[in-house]
C-alpha positions as CSV (number, residue, x, y, z in Angstrom):
1,X,-15.5,-22.3,15.8
2,X,-12.6,-24.6,15.2
3,X,-9.7,-22.3,14.5
4,X,-6.3,-22.5,13.0
5,X,-3.6,-19.8,12.9
6,X,-1.0,-20.0,10.2
7,X,2.3,-18.0,10.6
8,X,5.1,-17.7,8.1
9,X,7.9,-19.0,10.3
10,X,9.1,-19.3,13.9
11,X,12.8,-18.7,13.6
12,X,13.0,-15.2,15.2
13,X,10.9,-13.0,17.4
14,X,9.9,-9.6,16.1
15,X,6.8,-7.6,15.4
16,X,5.0,-10.3,13.4
17,X,5.5,-12.7,16.3
18,X,4.1,-10.2,18.7
19,X,0.9,-10.1,16.6
20,X,0.9,-13.9,16.5
21,X,1.0,-14.0,20.3
22,X,-2.0,-11.5,20.4
23,X,-4.0,-13.7,18.0
24,X,-3.3,-16.8,20.2
25,X,-4.5,-14.8,23.2
26,X,-7.7,-14.1,21.4
27,X,-8.0,-17.7,20.2
28,X,-6.3,-19.8,22.9
29,X,-7.6,-23.1,21.5
30,X,-6.3,-22.5,18.0
31,X,-4.0,-24.9,16.3
32,X,-0.8,-23.3,15.0
33,X,0.7,-24.1,11.6
34,X,4.0,-22.8,10.2
35,X,6.6,-23.5,7.5
36,X,9.5,-24.0,9.9
37,X,10.0,-23.6,13.7
38,X,13.0,-23.6,16.0
39,X,11.8,-22.3,19.4
40,X,15.4,-22.3,20.7
41,X,16.2,-19.5,18.3
42,X,13.4,-17.4,19.9
43,X,15.6,-17.0,23.0
44,X,13.6,-15.7,26.1
45,X,10.4,-15.8,24.1
46,X,10.4,-19.5,23.4
47,X,8.2,-20.2,26.5
48,X,5.4,-18.3,24.8
49,X,5.0,-21.2,22.4
50,X,6.2,-24.3,24.2
51,X,2.8,-25.5,25.2
52,X,1.0,-24.8,21.9
53,X,-0.1,-27.4,19.3
54,X,2.3,-26.4,16.5
55,X,2.4,-28.2,13.2
56,X,5.5,-27.7,11.2
57,X,5.5,-28.2,7.4
58,X,7.5,-31.0,5.7
59,X,10.0,-28.4,4.7
60,X,10.6,-27.4,8.3
61,X,11.2,-31.0,9.3
62,X,14.2,-31.3,6.9
63,X,17.1,-30.3,9.1
64,X,19.4,-29.1,6.3
65,X,17.0,-27.4,4.0
66,X,15.1,-25.4,6.6
67,X,18.1,-23.1,7.2
68,X,18.5,-22.4,3.5
69,X,15.1,-21.0,2.8
70,X,16.2,-18.0,0.9
71,X,17.6,-19.8,-2.1
72,X,14.8,-22.3,-1.9
73,X,11.9,-19.8,-2.0
74,X,10.5,-21.4,-5.2
75,X,9.3,-24.2,-2.9
76,X,6.9,-21.8,-1.2
77,X,3.7,-23.0,-3.0
78,X,4.5,-26.6,-2.2
79,X,5.0,-25.7,1.5
80,X,1.7,-23.9,2.0
81,X,-0.5,-26.1,-0.2
82,X,0.6,-29.2,1.6
83,X,-1.5,-28.4,4.7
84,X,-5.1,-29.6,5.1
85,X,-7.5,-27.1,6.7
86,X,-10.7,-28.8,5.7
87,X,-11.8,-29.4,9.3
88,X,-11.5,-25.7,10.3
89,X,-14.3,-23.1,10.4
90,X,-11.8,-20.2,10.7
91,X,-8.3,-19.8,9.5
92,X,-6.2,-16.7,10.2
93,X,-2.9,-16.4,8.3
94,X,-0.2,-14.1,9.7
95,X,2.0,-13.3,6.8
96,X,4.9,-11.3,5.3
97,X,7.9,-12.6,3.3
98,X,7.0,-16.3,3.5
99,X,3.5,-15.7,1.9
100,X,1.5,-18.1,4.0
101,X,-1.7,-16.4,2.7
102,X,-1.3,-18.9,-0.1
103,X,-2.8,-21.7,1.9
104,X,-5.9,-23.4,0.4
105,X,-9.1,-23.6,2.3
106,X,-12.6,-24.9,1.5
107,X,-15.3,-22.4,0.5
108,X,-17.2,-22.8,3.8
109,X,-14.0,-21.9,5.8
110,X,-13.5,-18.3,6.6
111,X,-9.9,-17.3,5.8
112,X,-8.6,-14.0,7.1
113,X,-5.1,-12.9,6.3
114,X,-3.2,-10.4,8.5
115,X,-0.7,-8.8,6.2
116,X,2.4,-7.5,7.9
117,X,3.8,-6.5,4.5
118,X,4.0,-7.8,1.0
119,X,7.4,-9.5,0.5
120,X,9.9,-6.7,0.4
121,X,12.4,-8.6,-1.7
122,X,9.8,-9.0,-4.5
123,X,8.8,-5.4,-4.8
124,X,12.3,-3.7,-4.6
125,X,12.0,-2.4,-1.0
126,X,15.2,-2.4,1.1
127,X,15.8,-5.8,2.7
128,X,18.0,-7.1,5.5
129,X,20.6,-8.5,3.1
130,X,21.8,-6.8,-0.1
131,X,21.4,-9.9,-2.2
132,X,21.7,-7.9,-5.5
133,X,25.4,-7.1,-5.0
134,X,26.4,-10.7,-6.0
135,X,26.0,-11.2,-9.8
136,X,25.2,-14.9,-9.7
137,X,22.7,-14.5,-6.8
138,X,21.2,-11.5,-8.5
139,X,20.5,-13.4,-11.8
140,X,19.1,-16.4,-9.8
141,X,17.0,-14.1,-7.7
142,X,15.5,-12.2,-10.6
143,X,14.5,-15.5,-12.3
144,X,12.9,-17.0,-9.1
145,X,11.4,-13.7,-8.0
146,X,9.5,-13.3,-11.3
147,X,7.8,-16.7,-10.5
148,X,7.2,-15.7,-6.9
149,X,5.6,-12.4,-7.8
150,X,3.1,-14.3,-9.8
151,X,2.5,-16.7,-6.9
152,X,2.3,-13.9,-4.4
153,X,-0.5,-12.3,-6.4
154,X,-2.3,-15.6,-6.7
155,X,-1.9,-16.2,-3.0
156,X,-3.3,-12.8,-2.2
157,X,-6.5,-13.6,-3.9
158,X,-7.2,-16.7,-1.8
159,X,-8.2,-15.1,1.6
160,X,-11.7,-13.9,2.1
161,X,-10.5,-10.8,3.9
162,X,-7.2,-9.0,3.9
163,X,-6.2,-7.0,7.0
164,X,-3.4,-4.5,6.7
165,X,-1.3,-3.5,9.7
166,X,-1.2,0.1,8.6
167,X,-2.4,2.5,5.9
168,X,1.0,2.2,4.4
169,X,0.6,-1.6,4.0
170,X,-3.0,-1.0,2.8
171,X,-1.6,1.1,-0.1
172,X,0.8,-1.6,-1.0
173,X,-1.9,-4.2,-1.0
174,X,-4.0,-2.1,-3.3
175,X,-1.0,-1.5,-5.6
176,X,0.4,-5.1,-5.8
177,X,-2.7,-7.2,-5.1
178,X,-5.5,-5.0,-6.5
179,X,-7.6,-5.7,-3.5
180,X,-9.2,-3.7,-0.7
181,X,-8.2,-4.4,2.9
182,X,-9.2,-3.4,6.4
183,X,-6.6,-1.6,8.6
184,X,-6.2,-3.0,12.1
185,X,-3.1,-1.7,13.8
186,X,-1.1,-4.3,15.7
187,X,-1.2,-4.3,19.5
188,X,1.7,-2.7,21.2
189,X,2.8,-3.6,24.7
190,X,2.6,-0.5,26.8
191,X,2.4,-0.3,30.6
192,X,-0.9,0.6,32.2
193,X,1.0,2.7,34.7
194,X,4.4,4.4,34.2
195,X,7.0,4.1,36.9
196,X,8.7,7.2,38.2
197,X,11.8,7.8,36.1
198,X,14.8,10.0,36.0
199,X,16.0,11.0,32.5
200,X,19.6,10.0,32.0
201,X,22.1,11.2,29.5
202,X,21.5,8.7,26.6
203,X,19.4,8.1,23.6
204,X,18.0,4.7,22.7
205,X,17.2,2.6,19.7
206,X,15.8,-1.0,19.7
207,X,16.0,-2.9,16.5
208,X,17.2,-6.0,14.6
209,X,20.7,-5.1,13.4
210,X,19.9,-5.4,9.7
211,X,20.6,-3.3,6.7
212,X,17.0,-1.9,6.2
213,X,17.0,-0.5,9.8
214,X,19.9,1.9,8.9
215,X,21.5,1.6,12.3
216,X,24.8,2.6,10.6
217,X,23.3,6.0,9.9
218,X,22.4,6.5,13.5
219,X,25.9,5.4,14.6
220,X,27.5,7.9,12.3
221,X,25.3,10.7,13.5
222,X,26.1,10.0,17.2
223,X,29.8,9.5,16.4
224,X,29.8,13.1,15.2
225,X,27.6,14.5,18.0
226,X,29.6,12.5,20.7
227,X,26.2,11.9,22.5
228,X,25.5,8.7,24.3
229,X,23.5,6.0,22.5
230,X,22.4,2.6,23.6
231,X,21.5,0.1,20.9
232,X,19.3,-2.9,21.9
233,X,19.1,-5.9,19.6
234,X,21.2,-8.4,17.7
235,X,21.5,-9.3,14.0
236,X,23.8,-10.1,11.1
237,X,25.3,-6.6,11.0
238,X,26.5,-6.6,14.6
239,X,30.2,-6.9,13.8
240,X,30.2,-4.3,11.1
241,X,28.2,-1.8,13.2
242,X,30.6,-2.3,16.2
243,X,33.5,-1.5,13.9
244,X,31.9,1.9,13.1
245,X,31.0,2.9,16.7
246,X,33.0,5.1,19.0
247,X,33.1,4.8,22.8
248,X,29.9,6.8,23.3
249,X,27.9,4.0,21.8
250,X,26.9,0.9,23.7
251,X,25.6,-2.4,22.2
252,X,23.3,-3.9,24.8
253,X,22.4,-7.0,22.7
254,X,19.2,-8.8,23.8
255,X,18.1,-7.6,27.2
256,X,15.4,-8.8,29.7
257,X,12.0,-7.2,29.7
258,X,12.8,-5.6,33.0
259,X,16.0,-4.1,31.6
260,X,14.3,-2.9,28.4
261,X,11.6,-1.2,30.5
262,X,14.2,0.6,32.5
263,X,16.1,1.7,29.3
264,X,12.9,3.0,27.8
265,X,11.8,4.9,30.9
266,X,15.2,6.7,31.5
267,X,16.2,7.6,27.9
268,X,16.1,11.1,26.6
269,X,14.5,10.1,23.3
270,X,14.1,7.1,20.9
271,X,15.8,7.2,17.5
272,X,14.4,5.3,14.5
273,X,15.9,5.3,11.0
274,X,14.2,2.4,9.3
275,X,13.2,3.0,5.6
276,X,9.7,2.1,4.4
277,X,8.8,0.4,7.6
278,X,5.2,-0.8,7.3
279,X,4.3,0.1,10.9
280,X,7.1,0.0,13.5
281,X,6.3,-1.4,16.9
282,X,9.4,-0.3,18.7
283,X,8.7,3.5,18.2
284,X,5.2,3.0,19.5
285,X,6.5,1.1,22.5
286,X,8.8,4.1,23.2
287,X,5.8,6.5,22.9
288,X,4.0,4.4,25.4
289,X,6.7,5.1,27.9
290,X,6.3,8.9,27.3
291,X,9.5,8.8,25.3
292,X,9.6,11.2,22.3
293,X,10.7,9.6,19.0
294,X,13.1,11.1,16.4
295,X,12.4,9.2,13.2
296,X,13.1,9.1,9.5
297,X,9.9,10.3,7.8
298,X,9.0,7.2,5.9
299,X,6.4,4.4,5.8
300,X,3.9,3.7,8.6
301,X,5.6,5.9,11.2
302,X,4.0,8.9,9.6
303,X,0.6,7.5,10.8
304,X,1.3,8.1,14.4
305,X,4.3,10.5,14.7
306,X,3.6,14.2,14.4
307,X,6.5,16.6,14.1
308,X,6.9,18.8,17.2
309,X,4.0,17.1,18.8
310,X,5.2,13.7,20.1
311,X,8.6,13.6,18.4
312,X,10.6,15.0,15.5
313,X,11.1,13.9,11.9
314,X,14.3,14.0,9.8
315,X,13.6,14.0,6.1
316,X,16.8,12.8,4.4
317,X,18.4,9.4,4.9
318,X,21.7,10.8,5.9
319,X,23.5,11.5,9.2
320,X,23.4,15.3,8.8
321,X,19.6,15.3,8.6
322,X,19.4,13.2,11.8
323,X,22.0,15.4,13.5
324,X,19.9,18.5,12.8
325,X,16.9,17.1,14.5
326,X,18.8,15.8,17.5
327,X,20.3,19.3,18.0
328,X,16.7,20.7,17.7
329,X,15.5,18.2,20.4
330,X,18.4,19.2,22.7
331,X,17.2,22.8,22.6
332,X,13.6,22.1,23.6
333,X,12.6,23.9,26.8
334,X,11.2,22.1,29.8
335,X,7.6,22.9,29.2
336,X,7.7,21.9,25.5
337,X,9.5,18.6,26.4
338,X,6.9,17.8,29.1
339,X,4.1,18.3,26.7
340,X,5.8,16.2,24.0
341,X,6.1,13.4,26.5
342,X,2.4,13.6,27.4
343,X,1.4,13.6,23.8
344,X,3.6,10.6,23.2
345,X,1.9,8.5,25.8
346,X,-1.6,9.6,24.6
347,X,-0.7,8.6,21.0
348,X,0.4,5.1,22.1
349,X,-2.8,4.3,24.1
350,X,-4.9,3.7,20.9
351,X,-2.6,0.7,20.0
352,X,-3.8,-1.4,22.9
353,X,-4.4,-5.2,22.9
354,X,-8.1,-4.5,23.8
355,X,-8.6,-2.4,20.7
356,X,-6.9,-5.0,18.5
357,X,-9.0,-7.8,19.9
358,X,-12.3,-5.8,19.5
359,X,-11.4,-4.9,15.9
360,X,-10.5,-8.5,15.0
361,X,-13.7,-10.0,16.6
362,X,-16.0,-7.4,15.1
363,X,-14.5,-8.0,11.6
364,X,-15.1,-11.8,11.9
365,X,-18.6,-11.3,13.3
366,X,-19.5,-8.9,10.5
367,X,-18.2,-11.3,7.8
368,X,-20.1,-14.3,9.3
369,X,-23.3,-12.3,9.3
370,X,-23.1,-11.5,5.6
């Protein structure tokens, strides 16, 4: 079948872009469409896309406007409805905040939409930027968002099939879109064979440095505990977060795949404090390296993390709650810790690329036979 893959934007590399890469691996001849792309901003990941046939929207080709998408969100319908997919048999949209599920296809074209999350800013979930703290921006946002919520609902009715990346997202799809969806977990990069490692005296977190990730909470907890923490990732909050951190906390920035692998393998545990995360690829990557996870009990992480089995939960979004669980982790005996590591690895294995590919292809085949 002639296939197109539509992705919200290519201005950063995160979990949604990992799923996009997996879809391209399944459909290597697919044409790629996106609202706006700047491969140089993808850093070390830009080579994954350099040889692909990528079509950027008219909006993305405007050098000034493309970097001011947030205040121009009302243009979203014009962006997605400007593409022509009439020649395609299959279109897969990979979508979150930019709502590319709103593309228009002909009745004979099968449109499947992989939903990473309904737009968080439209449904009052925590976002990377606290836009509501500025009065003028808040008023403008409330007016525009009312229009965009209506469009988001309309857009959600256009695909033939909706795929949710977790049961958490499936519940949100049912709530906001009044539609059923299939859960297909995203593929997570885990090594087929673990290297011999020596646990070192540090904890690890890997994240965009944005408000919704609550890295400040983690820093405050480790400041009090005076335990070593390595933070991998960059983001808008970097300067603020550095101002909070004491000398026991290291900001590693963006690291190579080899360096990240080493950090995962040798850490004591992975710490995750994101609120209402729809899935959370980084914690599963940690589990895949037999690394226990200490996470805030919220969102999709509850679907794979089991307290005292492959990690620990803290239940209040405050440093003291996290500190309590880190102290509990510190007291685990050797046998319990070894079993927790084995459980972690076993949990992660079900999120393989092969499972993702099989589930996607079976869903398409099933739909084409009806």
